[in-house]
C-alpha positions as CSV (number, residue, x, y, z in Angstrom):
1,M,106.7,-84.6,-102.3
2,P,105.7,-82.6,-99.5
3,K,106.1,-78.5,-99.8
4,N,107.3,-78.4,-96.3
5,S,109.1,-81.0,-95.2
6,K,108.5,-80.7,-91.2
7,F,105.2,-81.2,-91.4
8,T,103.4,-84.4,-91.8
9,W,103.0,-85.7,-95.6
10,I,100.2,-88.6,-95.4
11,W,100.3,-89.0,-99.3
12,D,104.1,-90.3,-99.1
13,Y,102.4,-93.6,-97.2
14,L,100.2,-94.2,-100.2
15,D,100.5,-97.9,-101.0
16,P,97.8,-100.2,-102.8
17,L,99.2,-103.2,-100.2
18,Y,98.0,-101.2,-97.7
19,P,94.8,-99.1,-98.1
20,F,93.9,-98.9,-94.5
21,Q,96.6,-96.4,-92.9
22,F,95.9,-94.9,-89.3
23,F,97.8,-92.1,-88.3
24,V,98.7,-90.7,-85.2
25,G,100.6,-87.4,-84.4
26,A,101.1,-84.2,-82.3
27,R,99.5,-80.8,-82.6
28,G,100.0,-79.1,-85.5
29,D,102.5,-81.4,-87.6
30,G,100.4,-81.0,-90.2
31,K,98.8,-84.1,-90.9
32,T,95.3,-82.2,-91.6
33,Y,96.9,-79.6,-93.8
34,G,99.1,-82.3,-95.9
35,A,96.2,-84.5,-96.4
36,L,94.3,-81.8,-97.9
37,D,96.9,-80.0,-99.6
38,G,97.8,-83.4,-101.2
39,G,94.3,-84.3,-102.1
40,V,94.0,-81.3,-104.1
41,E,97.4,-81.7,-105.8
42,R,96.1,-85.2,-106.5
43,Y,93.0,-84.1,-108.3
44,E,95.1,-81.8,-110.5
45,D,97.8,-84.4,-111.7
46,T,95.4,-87.3,-112.2
47,G,91.5,-85.9,-111.6
48,E,90.9,-88.4,-108.8
49,K,88.7,-87.0,-106.2
50,F,88.8,-87.4,-102.3
51,M,86.6,-87.4,-99.6
52,F,87.3,-85.2,-96.1
53,S,85.1,-86.3,-93.2
54,R,84.9,-85.1,-89.6
55,L,83.0,-87.6,-87.0
56,T,79.5,-85.8,-86.4
57,P,77.2,-83.9,-88.5
58,K,78.1,-80.6,-85.6
59,E,81.6,-80.9,-86.4
60,Q,80.8,-81.0,-89.9
61,K,78.7,-77.9,-90.1
62,E,81.6,-75.8,-88.2
63,I,84.2,-76.4,-91.8
64,L,81.6,-75.1,-94.0
65,C,82.1,-71.8,-95.8
66,K,79.4,-69.2,-94.9
67,K,79.0,-66.0,-96.5
68,T,82.3,-64.1,-96.7
69,S,83.7,-66.0,-93.6
70,Q,86.1,-68.7,-93.7
71,K,86.3,-69.1,-89.8
72,G,86.1,-72.7,-90.2
73,N,87.6,-73.7,-93.5
74,P,90.3,-76.3,-93.2
75,F,91.6,-75.1,-96.4
76,K,92.1,-71.4,-94.9
77,K,96.1,-71.9,-94.3
78,I,96.6,-73.6,-98.2
79,N,94.6,-70.8,-99.2
80,K,96.8,-67.8,-97.8
81,N,99.8,-70.1,-98.7
82,E,99.1,-70.8,-102.3
83,G,96.7,-67.7,-103.1
84,R,93.9,-70.3,-103.8
85,S,90.0,-69.9,-103.0
86,I,89.5,-73.4,-102.0
87,G,86.5,-74.3,-99.4
88,I,83.6,-76.4,-98.7
89,V,80.6,-75.7,-99.9
90,S,77.1,-76.6,-99.1
91,T,74.9,-78.1,-102.1
92,G,72.0,-78.7,-99.7
93,D,72.0,-82.3,-98.7
94,L,74.4,-84.3,-96.4
95,V,77.3,-84.0,-99.0
96,S,79.2,-80.9,-99.5
97,S,81.4,-79.8,-102.5
98,I,85.2,-79.6,-102.0
99,C,85.9,-76.6,-105.1
100,D,86.9,-73.4,-105.7
101,Y,84.4,-71.1,-104.4
102,E,83.7,-67.1,-105.4
103,V,81.3,-64.7,-103.3
104,D,78.5,-62.8,-105.2
105,D,77.3,-59.3,-104.8
106,K,75.0,-60.6,-101.6
107,G,78.1,-62.0,-99.9
108,K,76.5,-65.6,-100.5
109,I,79.1,-68.1,-101.3
110,I,79.0,-70.0,-104.4
111,I,80.7,-72.6,-106.4
112,G,83.2,-70.4,-108.6
113,S,84.1,-72.9,-111.4
114,S,83.4,-76.3,-112.7
115,K,86.5,-77.8,-110.7
116,E,85.9,-80.0,-108.0
117,Y,88.2,-81.7,-106.2
118,G,86.1,-83.9,-103.9
119,Y,83.4,-84.1,-101.4
120,S,82.9,-83.9,-97.8
121,C,80.2,-85.7,-95.2
122,S,80.6,-86.5,-91.9
123,L,81.3,-89.7,-90.9
124,V,77.9,-90.3,-89.0
125,D,76.1,-88.9,-92.2
126,L,77.8,-91.0,-94.5
127,C,77.1,-94.4,-93.2
128,D,73.3,-93.4,-94.0
129,I,73.9,-92.6,-97.5
130,R,72.4,-94.9,-99.9
131,G,72.1,-95.2,-103.9
132,Q,74.9,-92.0,-104.9
133,D,77.9,-92.9,-107.1
134,Y,81.7,-92.3,-105.9
135,S,83.5,-94.1,-107.9
136,D,85.0,-90.9,-108.3
137,V,86.5,-90.6,-105.1
138,T,89.7,-92.8,-104.8
139,A,90.9,-91.5,-100.9
140,W,88.9,-91.4,-97.9
141,I,90.3,-88.9,-95.6
142,V,89.1,-89.0,-91.8
143,D,89.9,-86.2,-89.6
144,E,90.3,-86.5,-85.8
145,F,88.9,-89.9,-85.5
146,I,90.3,-90.3,-82.0
147,P,87.4,-87.9,-80.2
148,E,89.2,-85.5,-77.7
149,K,88.1,-86.2,-73.9
150,H,85.5,-84.1,-73.3
151,K,83.7,-84.6,-76.8
152,R,80.3,-86.4,-76.6
153,I,80.4,-89.1,-80.0
154,P,77.3,-91.2,-80.7
155,S,77.8,-95.1,-80.3
156,G,78.8,-97.7,-83.3
157,L,81.4,-94.8,-84.7
158,G,83.8,-97.8,-85.6
159,A,80.7,-99.6,-87.2
160,A,79.9,-96.2,-89.1
161,L,83.3,-96.2,-90.8
162,L,83.0,-99.8,-92.0
163,N,79.7,-98.8,-93.7
164,G,80.7,-95.5,-95.1
165,Y,83.9,-96.7,-96.6
166,D,81.7,-99.9,-98.4
167,T,79.5,-96.9,-99.2
168,I,81.8,-95.4,-101.2
169,N,84.1,-98.3,-102.5
170,R,81.3,-100.4,-103.9
171,D,82.3,-103.1,-106.1
172,R,85.6,-101.5,-107.3
173,E,87.7,-104.2,-106.9
174,D,85.4,-106.6,-108.6
175,N,86.0,-104.5,-111.9
176,G,89.9,-104.6,-111.1
177,E,90.2,-101.2,-109.9
178,P,92.4,-100.6,-106.4
179,P,90.3,-100.2,-103.3
180,L,89.4,-96.8,-101.9
181,F,92.6,-95.8,-99.8
182,L,91.3,-94.7,-96.5
183,F,93.6,-92.5,-94.2
184,C,92.3,-91.6,-90.5
185,L,94.0,-88.7,-88.4
186,A,94.3,-88.2,-85.2
187,N,96.2,-87.1,-81.9
188,A,96.8,-89.5,-79.1
189,F,93.5,-88.5,-77.1
190,N,92.7,-92.5,-76.7
191,I,94.0,-95.5,-77.3
192,Y,90.9,-97.7,-76.6
193,N,89.0,-95.5,-79.2
194,P,86.1,-96.6,-81.0
195,I,87.6,-97.1,-84.3
196,F,90.4,-99.2,-82.9
197,K,88.0,-101.3,-80.8
198,E,85.8,-102.0,-83.4
199,L,88.9,-102.9,-85.9
200,G,90.6,-104.9,-82.8
201,L,93.6,-102.2,-83.0
202,V,93.9,-101.5,-79.4
203,S,96.4,-103.8,-78.9
204,V,98.4,-103.9,-81.7
205,C,98.9,-99.8,-80.9
206,E,99.6,-100.9,-77.5
207,K,102.8,-103.3,-78.5
208,M,103.9,-101.0,-80.9
209,I,104.1,-98.8,-77.5
210,N,106.0,-101.1,-75.4
211,K,108.2,-101.7,-78.5
212,G,108.9,-98.2,-79.3
213,Q,107.8,-98.8,-82.7
214,K,106.8,-95.9,-84.8
215,D,105.3,-98.1,-88.1
216,Y,103.5,-101.3,-87.9
217,Y,102.0,-103.2,-91.4
218,D,99.7,-105.9,-91.5
219,K,100.1,-107.7,-94.8
220,K,97.1,-109.7,-94.2
221,R,94.5,-107.8,-93.0
222,R,95.9,-104.8,-95.2
223,F,96.3,-101.9,-92.4
224,A,99.3,-99.8,-91.2
225,I,99.3,-97.6,-87.9
226,H,102.0,-94.8,-87.8
227,L,103.1,-93.1,-84.6
228,L,104.4,-90.1,-86.0
229,E,107.6,-88.1,-84.4
230,D,108.0,-84.7,-84.8
231,S,110.7,-82.9,-87.0
232,G,112.7,-81.3,-84.7
233,E,112.3,-78.1,-86.4
234,L,108.6,-78.4,-85.2
235,A,109.4,-79.0,-81.5
236,E,111.8,-76.3,-81.4
237,A,109.2,-73.8,-82.3
238,R,106.3,-75.3,-80.4
239,D,108.4,-75.5,-77.1
240,K,108.5,-71.6,-77.3
241,R,104.5,-71.3,-77.9
242,A,103.1,-70.1,-74.4
243,L,100.5,-72.8,-74.0
244,T,103.3,-75.3,-74.4
245,A,105.3,-73.4,-71.2
246,L,102.0,-73.6,-69.3
247,T,100.7,-77.0,-69.9
248,K,104.2,-79.0,-70.0
249,G,104.5,-81.7,-67.6
250,T,100.5,-82.3,-67.7
251,D,98.5,-84.9,-69.5
252,F,97.5,-82.5,-72.1
253,Y,101.2,-82.0,-73.0
254,D,101.7,-85.7,-73.3
255,A,98.8,-86.0,-75.4
256,A,99.0,-83.1,-77.7
257,Y,102.8,-82.5,-78.1
258,N,104.4,-85.9,-77.2
259,N,102.1,-88.1,-78.8
260,E,101.8,-90.2,-75.8
261,F,98.5,-91.4,-74.8
262,A,98.7,-90.0,-71.8
263,Y,94.9,-89.9,-70.7
264,N,95.1,-93.9,-70.7
265,D,96.0,-95.5,-67.3
266,F,98.7,-98.1,-67.8
267,S,99.3,-99.0,-64.4
268,N,98.8,-102.3,-63.0
269,I,100.0,-104.1,-66.4
270,A,102.7,-106.9,-66.6
271,Y,102.9,-110.5,-68.4
272,R,102.9,-113.1,-65.5
273,K,103.0,-117.0,-66.0
274,V,100.0,-118.1,-64.3
275,K,101.7,-121.1,-62.5
276,G,100.3,-120.9,-59.1
277,Y,97.2,-119.8,-60.1
278,R,93.9,-121.3,-60.8
279,P,91.1,-120.2,-63.6
280,L,88.0,-118.3,-62.2
281,V,86.0,-117.1,-64.9
282,S,86.2,-116.0,-68.5
283,L,84.7,-112.9,-70.7
284,D,85.0,-113.6,-74.2
285,D,88.8,-113.9,-74.4
286,I,89.7,-112.6,-71.3
287,Y,90.7,-114.9,-68.4
288,I,90.5,-114.2,-65.2
289,W,92.6,-116.5,-62.5
290,Q,93.1,-116.1,-58.8
291,R,96.6,-117.0,-57.1
292,V,96.1,-120.5,-55.1
293,G,95.5,-119.2,-51.6
294,G,95.4,-115.4,-52.0
295,R,93.5,-113.0,-53.0
296,E,95.3,-111.7,-55.9
297,L,93.7,-111.7,-59.7
298,Y,95.3,-111.9,-63.1
299,A,93.3,-111.2,-65.9
300,T,95.3,-112.8,-69.4
301,Y,94.8,-114.3,-72.5
302,T,95.9,-117.4,-71.2
303,V,93.1,-120.1,-71.3
304,G,92.1,-122.2,-68.8
305,K,89.0,-124.4,-68.6
306,V,86.4,-122.5,-66.4
307,E,82.8,-121.3,-66.8
308,S,82.3,-118.7,-69.9
309,F,80.2,-115.5,-70.8
310,K,79.6,-113.9,-73.9
311,T,79.4,-110.0,-73.5
312,K,77.5,-110.3,-77.1
313,K,75.1,-112.2,-75.2
314,Q,73.3,-109.3,-73.0
315,A,72.0,-112.3,-70.8
316,E,75.4,-113.7,-70.4
317,K,77.0,-110.4,-70.0
318,L,74.4,-109.3,-67.2
319,L,74.9,-112.4,-65.4
320,F,78.7,-111.9,-65.3
321,I,78.2,-108.5,-64.1
322,R,76.1,-109.6,-60.8
323,T,78.0,-112.8,-60.0
324,Y,81.6,-111.3,-60.7
325,G,81.4,-107.6,-61.3
326,H,81.4,-106.2,-57.5
327,K,84.2,-108.8,-56.5
328,L,86.3,-107.7,-59.6
329,W,85.6,-104.0,-58.9
330,I,86.8,-104.0,-55.2
331,S,89.7,-105.9,-56.4
332,Y,90.6,-103.6,-58.9
333,I,90.2,-100.5,-56.6
334,K,92.4,-102.2,-53.8
335,G,95.0,-102.9,-56.6
336,L,94.7,-106.7,-56.6
337,I,94.3,-107.5,-60.1
338,T,97.1,-107.2,-62.7
339,F,96.3,-107.2,-66.4
340,E,98.1,-108.5,-68.9
341,T,97.6,-105.7,-71.2
342,Y,95.8,-102.4,-71.4
343,D,93.3,-103.6,-73.9
344,I,92.3,-106.4,-71.2
345,K,92.1,-103.7,-68.5
346,A,90.0,-101.8,-70.7
347,R,87.7,-104.1,-72.0
348,L,87.0,-105.7,-68.3
349,L,86.7,-102.4,-66.9
350,E,84.4,-101.2,-69.4
351,V,82.0,-103.9,-68.2
352,I,82.6,-103.9,-64.6
353,E,82.7,-100.1,-63.6
């Protein structure tokens, strides 16, 4: 159980039926604190270890303990509150150790005991690791899986997550063991993020927002998405901060504190019947219809008999851009295209912009 009920305690959501869990919440709601504190407690109770990852090697390097500095140590507040000395200590390779540490006479960080709670590695590096055994890891925490707007992130991040999961999980399920639990944590910076795109979760999350739904469980695909709500106590405390006062009414405030995907443009999105429209062209599962006798376009999942293009086939994608790209872009900037969903809008604009 959480030690401080105003913070998020993701371990309450642990469920073998849903090994893939995605948590999107406001800044400062304790997602990372609860994940790490719970991981340590779980090790002490069961001996089961956990993996902790940031997205890139640069981000991963920032959280390592260096000499006498805990500058980037994500366990810093846990250490202060609980009188511990836990850190992420480099072992000389891509995967570091989450352990109790000590400082020697020369100020060098060293592993201080045989107690190792788990491991830490960037998501980008983890997917490239081969031939290592992580059967002692039962949970993987990926922190800040939705990149902030200003960050440069390598392509293929979604595929990297799947490869990393396979690296840790291996064949444990074939041996009758439960699958690796994956907890992905983030703020609401971008609904059209690489991991949601790869897994086809953009439209799922969009429907949750439209319905005011906070938790979604897919029993068939065994994943869950949680759009977290702050406790009243936490929200009240945050409203007194200087940065909150400065940013109130901005996209930053809505994304960071209201847990809204404020950086995404949800304009010109509506459901329409295609009666009175004729099919023009399709791109993957997106069908573009044009109003009969008019210039208005509607991008939808509703199927029509038209010429079809596939984005995975580079030649077809380029032909679509040459044939329809300019017309669609002009129609978009003139406000003549309506999109059935934000997922459709983002995918189409990604091709024609």
